[in-house]
N, C-alpha and C positions, 0 to 999 in steps of 0.2 A: 388376118395377121397380113405383116409388109413381110416375112421372107419365112425361110422352111424352119423346120422346128431342128434339124443341124448347124444353119446361120447364126443363131439365134442362142443355142450351143457355142458357138462359137467367140459368138459375140462378150458373151459373158463369159466366157474361160479368158479372154486377153482383160477383157474389165479386171478379174480375179489376181491375173500376172501380172498388171501395170498400180493393182493397188499393195501386190503384195511390191513389188518396184520401189515405190514413193514409202512403205515404211520400213524397208531396207537402208533407204537411200536417208529416210529420217531418221535412222539409227547410225549411222555415219555422221550424218552433222551434229549430232547430241553427243558423241565417242570422241570429235575433234573438236566440240565446245570445252568438254572436260579435258583434253589435252592441254589445249591452251589456256584453260584456268592453274592446270599446275605448271605451267614455266615458271621456272625461277626468275624474275628479272636482274636480281641481283647477281646471280651466279652468271648469268650472261655480261653483264657489265664491266663485272671485275674481269671475266673473262679478256674481256676487250679493251679492259686499262693495263692490262700483263702483256696483251699485243703490241699494245704500241708503246710500253714502258722498253720492252724488249726492241721494237723494231728502231727505237729513237738510240737504242744504247746499243740493235748493229751498225748503224749510221755514224752514232759517236766513232766506234773500231775503223771504223772503212775511212772514215775522216783523217783519221791520226793516220793510219798505216799510209793514204796518200801523204802526207805532210810527211811521214818518215824516210817515203822512199824517193819523197822531190832530195829533202837532204843529203840520203844517201846517195843521189845520182849527182846531187851537188859538190858531196866531198870526191866523189869519185871521177869528177870533172878537175877539179886545184889537185888532187895526188897525181894524175894523168898528164899533167900538164909541167907538172914540177922537174 
């Protein structure tokens, strides 16, 4: 025999622990696959479309506010010059 009985037992224990760790990892991978399968792509797309529409609306509001501010500033300049 190449090693002592204790060394052999340590190696066997380590192999069992590694096997258990591999089984745990395989189960986690399986769980992740199931989660990915259950993702509702249509919901994600709808959410992103709503986000894009909201962003465009906010941009429109900000642009109008900027135009209103410029017009207001021009009117202020005109009234103060009189």
